[in-house]
N, C-alpha and C positions, 0 to 999 in steps of 0.2 A: 624500684622494682616497678611499682604501682604508678610513678609516674612516667615511665618508659612507656606502660601498656595504654594509659591515658593517651599519652601523646600520638604513639601509634592509631590507637584507637577514631581520634578526632582527624587525624590526615586521613584513615580511611574512610569516615563518613564525608570529608569536605569533598576529596575526590571523588565519592559517590553522587554528590550534590552536584557537581562541577560536569562530570557525565552526563548527568541526568537532563541538565540544561541545553548541553549540545543539540543543534537543529540537524538532525539525522533525517535522511528521507525527505527534505525540504530544499534541496536545491534545483534550480530550473534548468540547468545546462548538462547532470550528471546521468548517463546514461542509465544508468542501475535505476537512479529516481524516475528517470520517465517512464523506464519500462514498468516499474511498481505501480505510477498513476495511472498508465493505459490501462495494467491489468486490473486494476480497481474499478475503474470504469466500464469495463468489460463485463464485470462478475455484478457490478450494479444494475448494467443495463439486462444482462440475462436474469437476474432476480426480479427484476421490474417484468421483461416480457414473460416468464413463467407464471408471475402472478396475474397477469391480463390475457395469459392464453394465446400469446402470439410463438408460433412453431420456429423452432431453430433451424436455420439452413447448414448443411455442413458444406455445400459447395462456396457460397462466399462468408460464409463464419460470422453470419449474424442474424437477429432474430426480423424476419416479415413472413407477411402471408404468402401465399404461394401466388397471387395475383399481379405481386410486387416484382419488377425484374431484380435480377441480380447483379450485386456491385460490392467491388472489395471496399473496405472502410481504411 
């Protein structure tokens, strides 16, 4: 019985290590990964803009000063 439990536990740990090493979220052509990357970049831009006091424009959905023209990114 102990041998079976040890075998199952080692299989579970091995499977966990294998799944941990998979490159999830790093493929260059997947639509999900591309949208995740774009969302992360937007979030970093938002954070930097708030830090420097650059206002958010809801018309063009980016951060810029009122003197700058609107453009879609």
